[in-house]
N, C-alpha and C positions, 0 to 999 in steps of 0.2 A: 822758852818756848822757842823750836826751831824753825817758825813762820816767818818768813821775809814776804811782805805783801807789796804789789805794785800802789800806787797813788789811788787809783779806781777800787781797787779791792781795799784799800783801807775805808775809803769815803763809802762804800757799801756797808762793811763790818759796823762803822761808828754810826750809820742810820740804823741799823737793827737794834744797837746798845741802846740809841738815843728813845726809838719808838718803844722799846721793849720795858724801858725802866721809868717811862714818863705817864703819869697816872691819869693823863688828859688824852692820851693816844687814844685811836681804835685798837681794838683786842686782836684783831687781825692783819698780819703785814703781809704784803705780797710783794717778793721780790723777782723782776725779769733779770735773768742773767743768760746771755748769749752762749751757746755751745763756745766752750774753749776758756771761757773767762777765771774759771778757778773757783766754782763756785762752794764746792765740799772745802776749798782752803778758808774762804772766806768766813763759812759758817764754822767751821773749828775755831779760827780765831776769836768769834764771837762768842761762842761757849767759854771758851778758856778767859774772856776778858769778864764776861758775865758771871762766870763762878769766882773770879779772882776780885772783883770790885763791887760787886753786886750782893751776891745770894750764895755763899759755899753750899747752900742745901737745897738750891733749886733742882729738880730732875728734868732730864731732856729726853724727850721722845723723839727719834730721828725715823721717820718712816718713809721706806721706800718701795719702789714698785716690784712684782714677784718677780719678774726676770732678770737673768744675770748678775745675782748675788750681789747685787750694789750696797745691800747692808754690809755686808762683809768688808768689802773694797772700803768702805767708808769708816768702818771699824778699824781696821788696818792701818788707815790713813793718820786716825788719830792717836795710836799706840805709836805709830813712827814719828810723826812731828812733836805730838805732846806726850812724852813717855810716862810722865807721872799722872796724867788725866787718868779719870775712872771710866773705864766701858764697861758694857754689857751686852747681852743680846738675850732674847725673849724667854729661853731657856733659864738664864738667870733669874730674870722676874719672877718667874712662875715659881721656881723653886725656893727662892729666899726673898721673895717680897722687894719691892722698888726701895731703893736707897737713896738718900740724899746725897747731892753732889756728882751723881754718875748719869753718863749718858748711855740710855738704851737703843741700840740700833736694831730695829725690827723689820723684817719682810712683810708686806701688807697681807700677802698672798698668806702667810704663816697663820694670820690672826683673821682672816675673811673666808678663807676656805673651806667648805663644810667637809671636805675629807680630811682635814689637818685636827690634830687632837689637843692645838694651843687652847679653843675654848669650852673643851668638854669637859664634867666633872671627873675627878680622878683622884689619886694619892695627892696629887699636887693642887692648890688651890688655883681655881682658873682665873684668867686676866681681869674680868671685872671684880671678883673677890680681893685681888692684888690691889688694884686701882682705889677701891673702896677702903680697904687696910690702909695705903698711905694717905689719904684726906683724911681717917681718924686720927693718924700722927701727924697732922699739921704739917703735911707736907703737900707741895703744889710742882704743877707742871709747866713745861714750855714744850710744844711740839713743833717740829721741824717735817714740814711734808714736802718731800723731795719729788721732783716730776709730778707736780700738784695736780695737774689734768688728769692724773690716772686714779683709777680706784674710787672716782665718786660713786659711792654704791651707800644703801643703807645701812649695812652691814658697818662699813666705813664710820658713815656718822653716829650709830650706837657706840663707836669706841670713842669716837672723838667728844662726844657728849657724856660721855663715862668719865673721861680724862678732865674735863673742864679746865683745860688748862687757862693759866693767867693771859698767855700769849699764843696763836696759832701763828707759826711762819710758813709761808707758800713759797715756793721756789720753782721755777721753771723756765725754759729760754723763751715758751711759748705762750705763758700766761698774759692775761689782759687785767686792767684796771676794772676793780670795784670800788663804788661808791660807799660801800661798807668797810672798807679797808684801807689801811695806810699803804701806800704804792712807791716803790723805786725801781727805776729802770736803770741798769749798768749800760753806759753810753758804748755801744760796739766802735765806735770810732778809737775810744781809750784802750779798749782790748786790742784791736789792731795795731794803735800805735806802741802798744807794750811789747810787741812780737810774739803774743801767744796766739793768735791766729793769723791768717795771711788775708790782704786785701783782696787777692784775686786768685781764683782758682785755675788751672790749666787741665783739660783733661786729654790725654794720651797726645801729647804734644807731638808732630811728625810722624803719627801713624796713619797711613791712608787706610780706608775701607776696603780697598779692593785687594789689599795684600792678604786677606782673610775668606775661605770658604765656606767654612761650617764653624759650628761651635766649638767643636773640639781644638780644630787649628786656630782657631780665634784665641782660647783659652789658653794654648799652649803659648802662641806668640806674645799674647798680654803680659804672661806670667814672666819668660824671657826676657822680654822689654822691662820690666819692674825689677828684675836681678839687677839687669845691667844698670840700671839705675841707682839703685841700692848701691851697688860696690862702688860707683862714683861718687855717691855722696859719702860713702864711708871713708875713700882714698883722700877727699878734700880735710876730711875731721883729722884724717892721721897727720895730713902737712900741717896744721895748727895745733898739733899734739895732744888732741882729744881723743880720750879711749869710748866712742861711741859708735855702736852697732847699730844701724838703721833697721825699722822695723818694715816689713811688708804685709800689709794687711789683706787678705781676700776674704771677701763678703759675698756669701751665698744666698740666693732666694730661698723662701722656704718651699719643704719638700724637693729636695734636691740631693739626695743621699746618691745619686748614681755620679752626679756633677761633683761631689765632693770627695767619693773615692777615685775619680778619674785626676783630681788634681792631687790628692796625696800618691797615686802612684807616679804622675809625673815628675812631683816635687822629691821624690825618693830616688828616681831617675837621675835628678840632678846634685845629687849628695845630700839633701834636706831631710832627715827622718826624725821621729818622734825618741829612737832610740839613742842618737847621738845629741840631744836636744836642740838640736837647729830648725825643728818644727814644733810649734804648739796649736794645740784648738782649743776654740772657745765656744761650744753651743750649748743651748739649753739642757740638752740631755747628756753631753760629754765634755769633760775638759782634760785635758793633758798639757803636761809642762807649762803651766800656767803661772806660776807661785813668783818667779822673776822676770816675767815678760816684758814688764814696765821697766827694769832696770836699764841704763844707759849703755850696758855691754853684756845684756843677754846672749845668752847663745841661740837664742830664738830670734831667727829672722827673715821668717817667710810665713 
C-alpha cells in the first residue's frame, strides 16, 4: 500500500479501527477532521486495514455530497494509492449487485434526486433491491458519510436505514459531538505542525486598496500579482531541484458568468489558455483540463 501517514493521521485511523471493531462501541462514529488534514487518506488507510485484518468481505459505502464530483475524486485516490483495492460506483452496484470486499463511491444526489434514475424500476434492480439482496447473502456494510452535515434528508435516512450498516462513520470539518456516537477530533495544531496547513493566512500583502478603481481593474491587478507570486515560488522550487509548478486558484461567486468570461479573456492575453493546457476550469456545470490539475508539474497554473 502506497500510503505514508503522519502520526496524527495514524492516530485517527487507529481510532476508527478500534471503534468499528469493538462490539461494545457505539454504532455511529463521528470524526472531526480539519480542512487540509488529509481525511481521504485517513479513510482509505482505514478501509485497507479493515479489509486486511478484520473482514475481507465487508462492503464499504462511501457517500459524498452532490457537487464537485467528490465521489470520483475519492475513487481515483483509492485506485492511485491502493492499486489492488476493489472500488466501484453506483452503476456497478445497480448492474451487478454489491460484492464483498468492495468500496462503492456514491454521490448522494444520484440516489436522492427524484430526477435521477438510480431509484426507479428498470431493467436493473433498484438500489433498495440490491441492498436487500446483499443482506440475504449475509453481506454487511460500513457506511462512510463524507461532509456529514450535508444531505440530512428523509430520503437519505431511508437509504441509511435500508443499508443497516454495522458502523456509520461521519466525517466533516464542522461536525459536532453527539452523545449517541463515538467522537474523535483531529487536533488542528497537529495538522499545522505537520506542515499540511499553515498557522497564519496573509491576505494580499503589500496591496493597497487605493491602487484599484473598479472591479475590472481590481481583478486584473490581483491576477497579475498572483502570477508574479506564482513565478517567484516556482523559481524557489527550481533552486532546490524540485519540478513543482504552483497552482493559482481563482474562485468566483455564484451567478458570475460575465466575470468568468472577463477573467478568461485576460488570462488568454497573458498566454494562459485552455488550448495550451495552461488554464483549467472546474465549475459545477463545466470542467476543462482537470484530469491532471493536482499533479505537481501540471501545465495548468492559473
